[in-house]
C-alpha positions as CSV (number, residue, x, y, z in Angstrom):
1,M,0.0,0.0,0.0
2,K,1.4,3.3,-1.1
3,H,1.6,6.3,1.3
4,E,0.1,9.4,-0.4
5,P,1.0,12.8,1.0
6,D,-1.7,14.4,2.9
7,K,-3.3,17.0,0.6
8,K,-5.0,18.7,3.5
9,L,-1.7,19.2,5.2
10,D,-0.3,20.9,2.1
11,K,-3.3,23.3,2.1
12,D,-3.0,24.0,5.8
13,L,0.7,24.8,5.5
14,K,0.0,27.2,2.6
15,T,-2.7,28.9,4.7
16,F,-0.4,29.1,7.7
17,D,2.3,30.7,5.6
18,Q,-0.1,33.4,4.5
19,Q,-0.9,34.5,8.0
20,S,0.6,37.6,9.5
21,A,3.6,37.4,11.8
22,K,1.5,38.4,14.8
23,T,-1.0,35.6,14.2
24,K,1.9,33.1,13.9
25,E,3.4,34.4,17.1
26,L,0.1,34.0,18.9
27,E,-0.3,30.4,17.7
28,H,3.2,29.6,18.8
29,L,2.5,31.1,22.3
30,Q,-0.8,29.1,22.5
31,G,1.2,25.9,21.7
32,L,3.7,26.8,24.5
33,A,0.8,27.4,26.9
34,E,-0.6,23.9,26.2
35,K,2.8,22.3,27.0
36,T,3.6,24.2,30.2
37,T,2.1,24.3,33.7
38,G,2.0,26.5,36.8
39,K,3.7,29.8,36.8
40,E,5.3,29.3,33.4
41,R,1.9,28.8,31.9
42,E,0.5,31.9,33.6
43,A,3.4,33.9,32.2
44,V,2.7,32.6,28.6
45,E,-1.0,33.2,28.9
46,K,-0.4,36.8,30.1
47,K,1.8,37.3,27.0
48,I,-1.0,36.0,24.8
49,Q,-3.5,38.3,26.4
50,T,-1.2,41.3,26.1
51,K,-0.3,40.6,22.4
52,S,-3.9,39.8,21.4
53,K,-5.2,43.1,23.0
54,A,-2.5,45.0,21.1
55,R,-3.8,43.5,17.9
56,E,-7.3,44.8,18.3
């Protein structure tokens, strides 16, 4: 059975590449928040809040 590349992944990567730098940064911070706990997570979530408010 052949493994075909995931066409949806290609489309998703193109969409991600077209996003603004701020959006990419917020997504990165959200990923970090999911991986951390405690005070580290609080600090990351505060950064997310600050950066998302600056975006509005």
